[in-house]
N, C-alpha and C positions, 0 to 999 in steps of 0.2 A: 365598849363595856362587855360585850360577849353575851351569848344566850344563857338562859337560866341553867340549862344542862351543863354547860361548860363550867359555870361557877360552882355548881353543886359537885361535879366530878372532881374538882380540884380540892374540895374540902372534905370529902368522904372517902373512907378506905374502899378499895376495890371489892373486897369481900362483901361489904355492906351494899354496895351498888349492885353486885351480882345477885345477892339475896333479894333485894328490892325488885329487880327485874324479873326474877323467877316467880315471885309471889304475884306481881302485877300481871304477868302473862297467864299464870295458872288461874287466878281468880277471874280475869277477863274471859278466858275460855269457858270457865264454869258458868258465868253469867249468860254466855251465848248458848249454853246447853251442850257444850263439848264434854266428852267423858275422859279426857286425858288425865293421867295421874300426876301427882306432884313429882315423883321420881322421874317420870318420863319428861316432864317439863324441864327439870334440872338437867337431864341428859342432853336435851336439845339446846338449851341456852349455853351450858358450860362446855359441852363436848361436840356439839353439832351433829349428834347421832340420834337416830330414832330406835329406842330399844324394842326388841321383838315382844317382850312380855309387858310392855307399858300400857297396852290397851289403846294406843293411839293409831290413827290412820294417817296416810301420807298428807292428806289435806290439812289435818291438824298440825303436822310437823311444819308445813310451810306457813301456816298462820302464826305459830309461835316464833318461827324464824323471822318472819316479817316484823313482829313486834320487837324482836331483838335489834334488828336493823334500824328501826325507827328510833328506839331508845338510844342507840349508839351514835346515830347521825343527827340527833336533835339539834 
């Protein structure tokens, strides 16, 4: 039958899934009190880079990157 994420990813456009992941990661970081900006989150999720001007620290980069890995390997 496959996991929930597999079934969802086959039915949704990739742009939508990327947007959902960016928002999930950004809001989750905000709930935890992180100060990472939405554009910085986009850069980490979509490009794998930490922008200099994004206001993020290396630890936040890895936390966002780990959320991406979790979402992809669900």
